[in-house]
PDB file of N, CA, C, O and CB in Angstrom:
ATOM      1  N   MET A   1     -38.668  -9.210  44.590  1.00  0.00           N
ATOM      2  CA  MET A   1     -37.460  -9.275  43.793  1.00  0.00           C
ATOM      3  C   MET A   1     -37.036  -7.886  43.340  1.00  0.00           C
ATOM      4  O   MET A   1     -35.850  -7.561  43.404  1.00  0.00           O
ATOM      5  CB  MET A   1     -37.666 -10.184  42.591  1.00  0.00           C
ATOM      6  N   SER A   2     -37.968  -7.060  42.886  1.00  0.00           N
ATOM      7  CA  SER A   2     -37.609  -5.719  42.422  1.00  0.00           C
ATOM      8  C   SER A   2     -37.182  -4.832  43.589  1.00  0.00           C
ATOM      9  O   SER A   2     -36.397  -3.901  43.404  1.00  0.00           O
ATOM     10  CB  SER A   2     -38.788  -5.076  41.675  1.00  0.00           C
ATOM     11  N   ASP A   3     -37.694  -5.113  44.795  1.00  0.00           N
ATOM     12  CA  ASP A   3     -37.269  -4.345  45.973  1.00  0.00           C
ATOM     13  C   ASP A   3     -35.788  -4.582  46.264  1.00  0.00           C
ATOM     14  O   ASP A   3     -35.065  -3.651  46.619  1.00  0.00           O
ATOM     15  CB  ASP A   3     -38.121  -4.725  47.206  1.00  0.00           C
ATOM     16  N   GLN A   4     -35.338  -5.827  46.115  1.00  0.00           N
ATOM     17  CA  GLN A   4     -33.933  -6.146  46.348  1.00  0.00           C
ATOM     18  C   GLN A   4     -33.041  -5.447  45.316  1.00  0.00           C
ATOM     19  O   GLN A   4     -31.983  -4.918  45.660  1.00  0.00           O
ATOM     20  CB  GLN A   4     -33.715  -7.670  46.299  1.00  0.00           C
ATOM     21  N   LEU A   5     -33.471  -5.449  44.060  1.00  0.00           N
ATOM     22  CA  LEU A   5     -32.690  -4.778  43.024  1.00  0.00           C
ATOM     23  C   LEU A   5     -32.631  -3.271  43.266  1.00  0.00           C
ATOM     24  O   LEU A   5     -31.605  -2.630  43.041  1.00  0.00           O
ATOM     25  CB  LEU A   5     -33.281  -5.066  41.641  1.00  0.00           C
ATOM     26  N   LYS A   6     -33.752  -2.723  43.727  1.00  0.00           N
ATOM     27  CA  LYS A   6     -33.782  -1.291  44.014  1.00  0.00           C
ATOM     28  C   LYS A   6     -32.838  -0.957  45.167  1.00  0.00           C
ATOM     29  O   LYS A   6     -32.144   0.058  45.120  1.00  0.00           O
ATOM     30  CB  LYS A   6     -35.213  -0.837  44.347  1.00  0.00           C
ATOM     31  N   GLU A   7     -32.807  -1.795  46.194  1.00  0.00           N
ATOM     32  CA  GLU A   7     -31.898  -1.573  47.315  1.00  0.00           C
ATOM     33  C   GLU A   7     -30.448  -1.653  46.862  1.00  0.00           C
ATOM     34  O   GLU A   7     -29.621  -0.848  47.291  1.00  0.00           O
ATOM     35  CB  GLU A   7     -32.160  -2.590  48.426  1.00  0.00           C
ATOM     36  N   ILE A   8     -30.132  -2.611  46.006  1.00  0.00           N
ATOM     37  CA  ILE A   8     -28.771  -2.756  45.495  1.00  0.00           C
ATOM     38  C   ILE A   8     -28.397  -1.558  44.630  1.00  0.00           C
ATOM     39  O   ILE A   8     -27.254  -1.101  44.673  1.00  0.00           O
ATOM     40  CB  ILE A   8     -28.630  -4.062  44.691  1.00  0.00           C
ATOM     41  N   ALA A   9     -29.328  -1.049  43.855  1.00  0.00           N
ATOM     42  CA  ALA A   9     -29.068   0.111  43.002  1.00  0.00           C
ATOM     43  C   ALA A   9     -28.906   1.385  43.823  1.00  0.00           C
ATOM     44  O   ALA A   9     -28.223   2.313  43.391  1.00  0.00           O
ATOM     45  CB  ALA A   9     -30.195   0.286  41.991  1.00  0.00           C
ATOM     46  N   ASP A  10     -29.522   1.442  44.994  1.00  0.00           N
ATOM     47  CA  ASP A  10     -29.426   2.634  45.840  1.00  0.00           C
ATOM     48  C   ASP A  10     -28.080   2.739  46.554  1.00  0.00           C
ATOM     49  O   ASP A  10     -27.703   3.832  46.976  1.00  0.00           O
ATOM     50  CB  ASP A  10     -30.544   2.630  46.864  1.00  0.00           C
ATOM     51  N   ILE A  11     -27.351   1.646  46.699  1.00  0.00           N
ATOM     52  CA  ILE A  11     -26.078   1.667  47.430  1.00  0.00           C
ATOM     53  C   ILE A  11     -25.071   2.617  46.771  1.00  0.00           C
ATOM     54  O   ILE A  11     -24.508   3.460  47.469  1.00  0.00           O
ATOM     55  CB  ILE A  11     -25.486   0.248  47.509  1.00  0.00           C
ATOM     56  N   PRO A  12     -24.819   2.520  45.456  1.00  0.00           N
ATOM     57  CA  PRO A  12     -23.867   3.478  44.855  1.00  0.00           C
ATOM     58  C   PRO A  12     -24.361   4.924  44.922  1.00  0.00           C
ATOM     59  O   PRO A  12     -23.562   5.844  45.094  1.00  0.00           O
ATOM     60  CB  PRO A  12     -23.603   3.103  43.400  1.00  0.00           C
ATOM     61  N   LYS A  13     -25.660   5.126  44.787  1.00  0.00           N
ATOM     62  CA  LYS A  13     -26.202   6.488  44.864  1.00  0.00           C
ATOM     63  C   LYS A  13     -25.967   7.077  46.247  1.00  0.00           C
ATOM     64  O   LYS A  13     -25.560   8.232  46.373  1.00  0.00           O
ATOM     65  CB  LYS A  13     -27.708   6.495  44.532  1.00  0.00           C
ATOM     66  N   ASP A  14     -26.224   6.285  47.284  1.00  0.00           N
ATOM     67  CA  ASP A  14     -26.009   6.751  48.655  1.00  0.00           C
ATOM     68  C   ASP A  14     -24.530   7.042  48.896  1.00  0.00           C
ATOM     69  O   ASP A  14     -24.179   8.034  49.535  1.00  0.00           O
ATOM     70  CB  ASP A  14     -26.520   5.707  49.669  1.00  0.00           C
ATOM     71  N   PHE A  15     -23.670   6.168  48.379  1.00  0.00           N
ATOM     72  CA  PHE A  15     -22.235   6.357  48.546  1.00  0.00           C
ATOM     73  C   PHE A  15     -21.776   7.650  47.882  1.00  0.00           C
ATOM     74  O   PHE A  15     -21.025   8.416  48.485  1.00  0.00           O
ATOM     75  CB  PHE A  15     -21.470   5.165  47.969  1.00  0.00           C
ATOM     76  N   LEU A  16     -22.205   7.900  46.674  1.00  0.00           N
ATOM     77  CA  LEU A  16     -21.819   9.123  45.967  1.00  0.00           C
ATOM     78  C   LEU A  16     -22.371  10.365  46.666  1.00  0.00           C
ATOM     79  O   LEU A  16     -21.682  11.381  46.759  1.00  0.00           O
ATOM     80  CB  LEU A  16     -22.312   9.077  44.515  1.00  0.00           C
ATOM     81  N   ARG A  17     -23.592  10.289  47.150  1.00  0.00           N
ATOM     82  CA  ARG A  17     -24.185  11.425  47.855  1.00  0.00           C
ATOM     83  C   ARG A  17     -23.408  11.730  49.131  1.00  0.00           C
ATOM     84  O   ARG A  17     -23.090  12.887  49.408  1.00  0.00           O
ATOM     85  CB  ARG A  17     -25.663  11.144  48.186  1.00  0.00           C
ATOM     86  N   ASP A  18     -23.102  10.693  49.907  1.00  0.00           N
ATOM     87  CA  ASP A  18     -22.343  10.890  51.145  1.00  0.00           C
ATOM     88  C   ASP A  18     -20.940  11.418  50.853  1.00  0.00           C
ATOM     89  O   ASP A  18     -20.442  12.292  51.564  1.00  0.00           O
ATOM     90  CB  ASP A  18     -22.256   9.575  51.933  1.00  0.00           C
ATOM     91  N   GLY A  19     -20.309  10.892  49.816  1.00  0.00           N
ATOM     92  CA  GLY A  19     -18.973  11.355  49.450  1.00  0.00           C
ATOM     93  C   GLY A  19     -18.978  12.809  49.008  1.00  0.00           C
ATOM     94  O   GLY A  19     -18.069  13.565  49.349  1.00  0.00           O
ATOM     95  N   THR A  20     -19.987  13.202  48.257  1.00  0.00           N
ATOM     96  CA  THR A  20     -20.097  14.593  47.818  1.00  0.00           C
ATOM     97  C   THR A  20     -20.315  15.522  48.996  1.00  0.00           C
ATOM     98  O   THR A  20     -19.715  16.595  49.058  1.00  0.00           O
ATOM     99  CB  THR A  20     -21.234  14.748  46.813  1.00  0.00           C
ATOM    100  N   GLN A  21     -21.166  15.126  49.933  1.00  0.00           N
ATOM    101  CA  GLN A  21     -21.393  15.942  51.124  1.00  0.00           C
ATOM    102  C   GLN A  21     -20.103  16.081  51.928  1.00  0.00           C
ATOM    103  O   GLN A  21     -19.796  17.165  52.424  1.00  0.00           O
ATOM    104  CB  GLN A  21     -22.504  15.328  51.998  1.00  0.00           C
ATOM    105  N   PHE A  22     -19.350  14.994  52.059  1.00  0.00           N
ATOM    106  CA  PHE A  22     -18.094  15.028  52.804  1.00  0.00           C
ATOM    107  C   PHE A  22     -17.098  15.983  52.151  1.00  0.00           C
ATOM    108  O   PHE A  22     -16.477  16.794  52.838  1.00  0.00           O
ATOM    109  CB  PHE A  22     -17.491  13.620  52.901  1.00  0.00           C
ATOM    110  N   MET A  23     -16.942  15.892  50.832  1.00  0.00           N
ATOM    111  CA  MET A  23     -15.983  16.747  50.131  1.00  0.00           C
ATOM    112  C   MET A  23     -16.391  18.219  50.198  1.00  0.00           C
ATOM    113  O   MET A  23     -15.532  19.098  50.281  1.00  0.00           O
ATOM    114  CB  MET A  23     -15.851  16.307  48.671  1.00  0.00           C
ATOM    115  N   ASN A  24     -17.675  18.487  50.163  1.00  0.00           N
ATOM    116  CA  ASN A  24     -18.133  19.874  50.255  1.00  0.00           C
ATOM    117  C   ASN A  24     -17.916  20.440  51.650  1.00  0.00           C
ATOM    118  O   ASN A  24     -17.739  21.648  51.801  1.00  0.00           O
ATOM    119  CB  ASN A  24     -19.607  19.972  49.880  1.00  0.00           C
ATOM    120  N   ARG A  25     -17.926  19.603  52.657  1.00  0.00           N
ATOM    121  CA  ARG A  25     -17.753  20.036  54.036  1.00  0.00           C
ATOM    122  C   ARG A  25     -16.282  20.243  54.392  1.00  0.00           C
ATOM    123  O   ARG A  25     -15.969  20.977  55.329  1.00  0.00           O
ATOM    124  CB  ARG A  25     -18.374  19.024  54.976  1.00  0.00           C
ATOM    125  N   CYS A  26     -15.383  19.603  53.654  1.00  0.00           N
ATOM    126  CA  CYS A  26     -13.942  19.696  53.949  1.00  0.00           C
ATOM    127  C   CYS A  26     -13.401  21.062  53.542  1.00  0.00           C
ATOM    128  O   CYS A  26     -13.858  21.665  52.572  1.00  0.00           O
ATOM    129  CB  CYS A  26     -13.160  18.577  53.219  1.00  0.00           C
ATOM    130  N   THR A  27     -12.421  21.535  54.303  1.00  0.00           N
ATOM    131  CA  THR A  27     -11.744  22.783  53.969  1.00  0.00           C
ATOM    132  C   THR A  27     -10.240  22.551  54.030  1.00  0.00           C
ATOM    133  O   THR A  27      -9.764  21.666  54.740  1.00  0.00           O
ATOM    134  CB  THR A  27     -12.172  23.935  54.932  1.00  0.00           C
ATOM    135  N   LYS A  28      -9.498  23.362  53.272  1.00  0.00           N
ATOM    136  CA  LYS A  28      -8.042  23.282  53.318  1.00  0.00           C
ATOM    137  C   LYS A  28      -7.568  23.922  54.611  1.00  0.00           C
ATOM    138  O   LYS A  28      -8.146  24.911  55.062  1.00  0.00           O
ATOM    139  CB  LYS A  28      -7.395  23.974  52.080  1.00  0.00           C
ATOM    140  N   PRO A  29      -6.513  23.367  55.217  1.00  0.00           N
ATOM    141  CA  PRO A  29      -5.989  23.991  56.434  1.00  0.00           C
ATOM    142  C   PRO A  29      -5.287  25.309  56.105  1.00  0.00           C
ATOM    143  O   PRO A  29      -4.685  25.460  55.041  1.00  0.00           O
ATOM    144  CB  PRO A  29      -5.016  23.034  57.155  1.00  0.00           C
ATOM    145  N   ASP A  30      -5.377  26.255  57.033  1.00  0.00           N
ATOM    146  CA  ASP A  30      -4.630  27.494  56.832  1.00  0.00           C
ATOM    147  C   ASP A  30      -3.149  27.240  57.144  1.00  0.00           C
ATOM    148  O   ASP A  30      -2.772  26.141  57.551  1.00  0.00           O
ATOM    149  CB  ASP A  30      -5.201  28.644  57.729  1.00  0.00           C
ATOM    150  N   LYS A  31      -2.323  28.264  56.950  1.00  0.00           N
ATOM    151  CA  LYS A  31      -0.876  28.082  57.082  1.00  0.00           C
ATOM    152  C   LYS A  31      -0.486  27.653  58.496  1.00  0.00           C
ATOM    153  O   LYS A  31       0.355  26.770  58.665  1.00  0.00           O
ATOM    154  CB  LYS A  31      -0.147  29.373  56.712  1.00  0.00           C
ATOM    155  N   ARG A  32      -1.089  28.269  59.508  1.00  0.00           N
ATOM    156  CA  ARG A  32      -0.752  27.959  60.896  1.00  0.00           C
ATOM    157  C   ARG A  32      -1.120  26.521  61.244  1.00  0.00           C
ATOM    158  O   ARG A  32      -0.352  25.818  61.901  1.00  0.00           O
ATOM    159  CB  ARG A  32      -1.461  28.926  61.846  1.00  0.00           C
ATOM    160  N   GLU A  33      -2.300  26.089  60.802  1.00  0.00           N
ATOM    161  CA  GLU A  33      -2.745  24.724  61.070  1.00  0.00           C
ATOM    162  C   GLU A  33      -1.854  23.709  60.344  1.00  0.00           C
ATOM    163  O   GLU A  33      -1.528  22.657  60.893  1.00  0.00           O
ATOM    164  CB  GLU A  33      -4.214  24.548  60.644  1.00  0.00           C
ATOM    165  N   PHE A  34      -1.469  24.030  59.118  1.00  0.00           N
ATOM    166  CA  PHE A  34      -0.602  23.130  58.347  1.00  0.00           C
ATOM    167  C   PHE A  34       0.748  22.964  59.034  1.00  0.00           C
ATOM    168  O   PHE A  34       1.266  21.850  59.117  1.00  0.00           O
ATOM    169  CB  PHE A  34      -0.404  23.662  56.913  1.00  0.00           C
ATOM    170  N   ILE A  35       1.325  24.061  59.528  1.00  0.00           N
ATOM    171  CA  ILE A  35       2.615  23.998  60.210  1.00  0.00           C
ATOM    172  C   ILE A  35       2.499  23.169  61.487  1.00  0.00           C
ATOM    173  O   ILE A  35       3.390  22.380  61.803  1.00  0.00           O
ATOM    174  CB  ILE A  35       3.128  25.416  60.533  1.00  0.00           C
ATOM    175  N   LYS A  36       1.409  23.347  62.212  1.00  0.00           N
ATOM    176  CA  LYS A  36       1.210  22.598  63.448  1.00  0.00           C
ATOM    177  C   LYS A  36       1.111  21.094  63.166  1.00  0.00           C
ATOM    178  O   LYS A  36       1.707  20.288  63.881  1.00  0.00           O
ATOM    179  CB  LYS A  36      -0.056  23.088  64.171  1.00  0.00           C
ATOM    180  N   ILE A  37       0.371  20.724  62.142  1.00  0.00           N
ATOM    181  CA  ILE A  37       0.231  19.310  61.772  1.00  0.00           C
ATOM    182  C   ILE A  37       1.576  18.750  61.318  1.00  0.00           C
ATOM    183  O   ILE A  37       1.941  17.632  61.681  1.00  0.00           O
ATOM    184  CB  ILE A  37      -0.829  19.137  60.654  1.00  0.00           C
ATOM    185  N   SER A  38       2.314  19.528  60.521  1.00  0.00           N
ATOM    186  CA  SER A  38       3.626  19.080  60.039  1.00  0.00           C
ATOM    187  C   SER A  38       4.598  18.860  61.193  1.00  0.00           C
ATOM    188  O   SER A  38       5.370  17.901  61.181  1.00  0.00           O
ATOM    189  CB  SER A  38       4.209  20.099  59.057  1.00  0.00           C
ATOM    190  N   GLN A  39       4.564  19.747  62.191  1.00  0.00           N
ATOM    191  CA  GLN A  39       5.435  19.580  63.350  1.00  0.00           C
ATOM    192  C   GLN A  39       5.073  18.319  64.124  1.00  0.00           C
ATOM    193  O   GLN A  39       5.957  17.586  64.568  1.00  0.00           O
ATOM    194  CB  GLN A  39       5.350  20.804  64.264  1.00  0.00           C
ATOM    195  N   ALA A  40       3.780  18.062  64.289  1.00  0.00           N
ATOM    196  CA  ALA A  40       3.348  16.869  65.018  1.00  0.00           C
ATOM    197  C   ALA A  40       3.783  15.600  64.285  1.00  0.00           C
ATOM    198  O   ALA A  40       4.216  14.637  64.916  1.00  0.00           O
ATOM    199  CB  ALA A  40       1.819  16.877  65.208  1.00  0.00           C
ATOM    200  N   VAL A  41       3.670  15.597  62.973  1.00  0.00           N
ATOM    201  CA  VAL A  41       4.090  14.438  62.181  1.00  0.00           C
ATOM    202  C   VAL A  41       5.602  14.262  62.274  1.00  0.00           C
ATOM    203  O   VAL A  41       6.090  13.138  62.395  1.00  0.00           O
ATOM    204  CB  VAL A  41       3.655  14.595  60.704  1.00  0.00           C
ATOM    205  N   GLY A  42       6.343  15.361  62.218  1.00  0.00           N
ATOM    206  CA  GLY A  42       7.794  15.291  62.329  1.00  0.00           C
ATOM    207  C   GLY A  42       8.242  14.731  63.672  1.00  0.00           C
ATOM    208  O   GLY A  42       9.144  13.894  63.728  1.00  0.00           O
ATOM    209  N   VAL A  43       7.617  15.187  64.752  1.00  0.00           N
ATOM    210  CA  VAL A  43       7.943  14.665  66.077  1.00  0.00           C
ATOM    211  C   VAL A  43       7.627  13.173  66.143  1.00  0.00           C
ATOM    212  O   VAL A  43       8.389  12.401  66.725  1.00  0.00           O
ATOM    213  CB  VAL A  43       7.166  15.432  67.174  1.00  0.00           C
ATOM    214  N   GLY A  44       6.523  12.772  65.557  1.00  0.00           N
ATOM    215  CA  GLY A  44       6.168  11.356  65.530  1.00  0.00           C
ATOM    216  C   GLY A  44       7.204  10.523  64.801  1.00  0.00           C
ATOM    217  O   GLY A  44       7.564   9.438  65.259  1.00  0.00           O
ATOM    218  N   PHE A  45       7.694  11.025  63.660  1.00  0.00           N
ATOM    219  CA  PHE A  45       8.744  10.314  62.920  1.00  0.00           C
ATOM    220  C   PHE A  45      10.003  10.173  63.762  1.00  0.00           C
ATOM    221  O   PHE A  45      10.613   9.105  63.804  1.00  0.00           O
ATOM    222  CB  PHE A  45       9.069  11.042  61.609  1.00  0.00           C
ATOM    223  N   VAL A  46      10.388  11.250  64.427  1.00  0.00           N
ATOM    224  CA  VAL A  46      11.607  11.210  65.240  1.00  0.00           C
ATOM    225  C   VAL A  46      11.457  10.222  66.395  1.00  0.00           C
ATOM    226  O   VAL A  46      12.369   9.442  66.669  1.00  0.00           O
ATOM    227  CB  VAL A  46      11.941  12.613  65.782  1.00  0.00           C
ATOM    228  N   VAL A  47      10.315  10.254  67.067  1.00  0.00           N
ATOM    229  CA  VAL A  47      10.083   9.349  68.201  1.00  0.00           C
ATOM    230  C   VAL A  47      10.092   7.894  67.738  1.00  0.00           C
ATOM    231  O   VAL A  47      10.737   7.045  68.355  1.00  0.00           O
ATOM    232  CB  VAL A  47       8.741   9.679  68.894  1.00  0.00           C
ATOM    233  N   MET A  48       9.380   7.612  66.660  1.00  0.00           N
ATOM    234  CA  MET A  48       9.347   6.233  66.168  1.00  0.00           C
ATOM    235  C   MET A  48      10.723   5.780  65.685  1.00  0.00           C
ATOM    236  O   MET A  48      11.095   4.623  65.877  1.00  0.00           O
ATOM    237  CB  MET A  48       8.324   6.097  65.035  1.00  0.00           C
ATOM    238  N   GLY A  49      11.482   6.682  65.059  1.00  0.00           N
ATOM    239  CA  GLY A  49      12.842   6.341  64.636  1.00  0.00           C
ATOM    240  C   GLY A  49      13.745   6.054  65.826  1.00  0.00           C
ATOM    241  O   GLY A  49      14.541   5.116  65.793  1.00  0.00           O
ATOM    242  N   ALA A  50      13.623   6.862  66.883  1.00  0.00           N
ATOM    243  CA  ALA A  50      14.431   6.643  68.083  1.00  0.00           C
ATOM    244  C   ALA A  50      14.085   5.310  68.736  1.00  0.00           C
ATOM    245  O   ALA A  50      14.977   4.579  69.170  1.00  0.00           O
ATOM    246  CB  ALA A  50      14.228   7.788  69.083  1.00  0.00           C
ATOM    247  N   ILE A  51      12.810   4.995  68.808  1.00  0.00           N
ATOM    248  CA  ILE A  51      12.391   3.711  69.379  1.00  0.00           C
ATOM    249  C   ILE A  51      12.942   2.554  68.543  1.00  0.00           C
ATOM    250  O   ILE A  51      13.443   1.575  69.096  1.00  0.00           O
ATOM    251  CB  ILE A  51      10.843   3.628  69.460  1.00  0.00           C
ATOM    252  N   GLY A  52      12.854   2.659  67.241  1.00  0.00           N
ATOM    253  CA  GLY A  52      13.386   1.619  66.366  1.00  0.00           C
ATOM    254  C   GLY A  52      14.885   1.466  66.506  1.00  0.00           C
ATOM    255  O   GLY A  52      15.404   0.350  66.483  1.00  0.00           O
ATOM    256  N   TYR A  53      15.589   2.586  66.652  1.00  0.00           N
ATOM    257  CA  TYR A  53      17.049   2.539  66.819  1.00  0.00           C
ATOM    258  C   TYR A  53      17.419   1.859  68.132  1.00  0.00           C
ATOM    259  O   TYR A  53      18.338   1.041  68.169  1.00  0.00           O
ATOM    260  CB  TYR A  53      17.648   3.961  66.772  1.00  0.00           C
ATOM    261  N   VAL A  54      16.713   2.189  69.202  1.00  0.00           N
ATOM    262  CA  VAL A  54      16.994   1.568  70.503  1.00  0.00           C
ATOM    263  C   VAL A  54      16.714   0.063  70.452  1.00  0.00           C
ATOM    264  O   VAL A  54      17.492  -0.732  70.979  1.00  0.00           O
ATOM    265  CB  VAL A  54      16.146   2.233  71.617  1.00  0.00           C
ATOM    266  N   VAL A  55      15.626  -0.317  69.831  1.00  0.00           N
ATOM    267  CA  VAL A  55      15.307  -1.745  69.711  1.00  0.00           C
ATOM    268  C   VAL A  55      16.368  -2.442  68.890  1.00  0.00           C
ATOM    269  O   VAL A  55      16.792  -3.545  69.236  1.00  0.00           O
ATOM    270  CB  VAL A  55      13.919  -1.952  69.074  1.00  0.00           C
ATOM    271  N   LYS A  56      16.803  -1.822  67.809  1.00  0.00           N
ATOM    272  CA  LYS A  56      17.840  -2.425  66.953  1.00  0.00           C
ATOM    273  C   LYS A  56      19.152  -2.586  67.735  1.00  0.00           C
ATOM    274  O   LYS A  56      19.820  -3.613  67.625  1.00  0.00           O
ATOM    275  CB  LYS A  56      18.074  -1.554  65.680  1.00  0.00           C
ATOM    276  N   LEU A  57      19.511  -1.579  68.513  1.00  0.00           N
ATOM    277  CA  LEU A  57      20.738  -1.678  69.316  1.00  0.00           C
ATOM    278  C   LEU A  57      20.617  -2.753  70.392  1.00  0.00           C
ATOM    279  O   LEU A  57      21.588  -3.455  70.676  1.00  0.00           O
ATOM    280  CB  LEU A  57      21.058  -0.326  69.967  1.00  0.00           C
ATOM    281  N   SER A  58      19.450  -2.889  70.987  1.00  0.00           N
ATOM    282  CA  SER A  58      19.298  -3.853  72.062  1.00  0.00           C
ATOM    283  C   SER A  58      19.281  -5.300  71.547  1.00  0.00           C
ATOM    284  O   SER A  58      19.572  -6.226  72.305  1.00  0.00           O
ATOM    285  CB  SER A  58      18.024  -3.562  72.832  1.00  0.00           C
ATOM    286  N   THR A  59      18.946  -5.500  70.281  1.00  0.00           N
ATOM    287  CA  THR A  59      18.917  -6.861  69.737  1.00  0.00           C
ATOM    288  C   THR A  59      20.164  -7.180  68.912  1.00  0.00           C
ATOM    289  O   THR A  59      20.289  -8.288  68.391  1.00  0.00           O
ATOM    290  CB  THR A  59      17.672  -7.052  68.880  1.00  0.00           C
ATOM    291  N   PHE A  60      21.083  -6.230  68.788  1.00  0.00           N
ATOM    292  CA  PHE A  60      22.307  -6.444  68.015  1.00  0.00           C
ATOM    293  C   PHE A  60      23.213  -7.417  68.757  1.00  0.00           C
ATOM    294  O   PHE A  60      23.531  -7.193  69.925  1.00  0.00           O
ATOM    295  CB  PHE A  60      23.043  -5.103  67.755  1.00  0.00           C
ATOM    296  N   SER A  61      23.625  -8.477  68.108  1.00  0.00           N
ATOM    297  CA  SER A  61      24.406  -9.514  68.776  1.00  0.00           C
ATOM    298  C   SER A  61      25.909  -9.296  68.667  1.00  0.00           C
ATOM    299  O   SER A  61      26.671  -9.946  69.383  1.00  0.00           O
ATOM    300  CB  SER A  61      24.055 -10.855  68.207  1.00  0.00           C
ATOM    301  N   GLY A  62      26.351  -8.408  67.801  1.00  0.00           N
ATOM    302  CA  GLY A  62      27.774  -8.145  67.683  1.00  0.00           C
ATOM    303  C   GLY A  62      28.419  -8.999  66.620  1.00  0.00           C
ATOM    304  O   GLY A  62      27.743  -9.792  65.963  1.00  0.00           O
ATOM    305  N   PRO A  63      29.748  -8.844  66.437  1.00  0.00           N
ATOM    306  CA  PRO A  63      30.445  -9.548  65.356  1.00  0.00           C
ATOM    307  C   PRO A  63      30.702 -11.025  65.640  1.00  0.00           C
ATOM    308  O   PRO A  63      31.052 -11.763  64.719  1.00  0.00           O
ATOM    309  CB  PRO A  63      31.748  -8.873  65.083  1.00  0.00           C
ATOM    310  N   CYS A  64      30.547 -11.467  66.841  1.00  0.00           N
ATOM    311  CA  CYS A  64      30.864 -12.861  67.179  1.00  0.00           C
ATOM    312  C   CYS A  64      29.809 -13.825  66.745  1.00  0.00           C
ATOM    313  O   CYS A  64      29.944 -15.029  66.964  1.00  0.00           O
ATOM    314  CB  CYS A  64      31.073 -13.005  68.641  1.00  0.00           C
TER     315      CYS A  64
END
């Protein structure tokens, strides 16, 4: 019974330890990397918007 409680108590400790290690390993992107990511996201928005617009036009039934 105490082994089960110990295992349950270890779950939050393991989670916090893993989260701390992850945050310590992360770094902020430099300016060039940030611009590259922003451009990729922008292109994705434009492509998805164009696809949505084409689908909307193809399903438009008109005023009748």
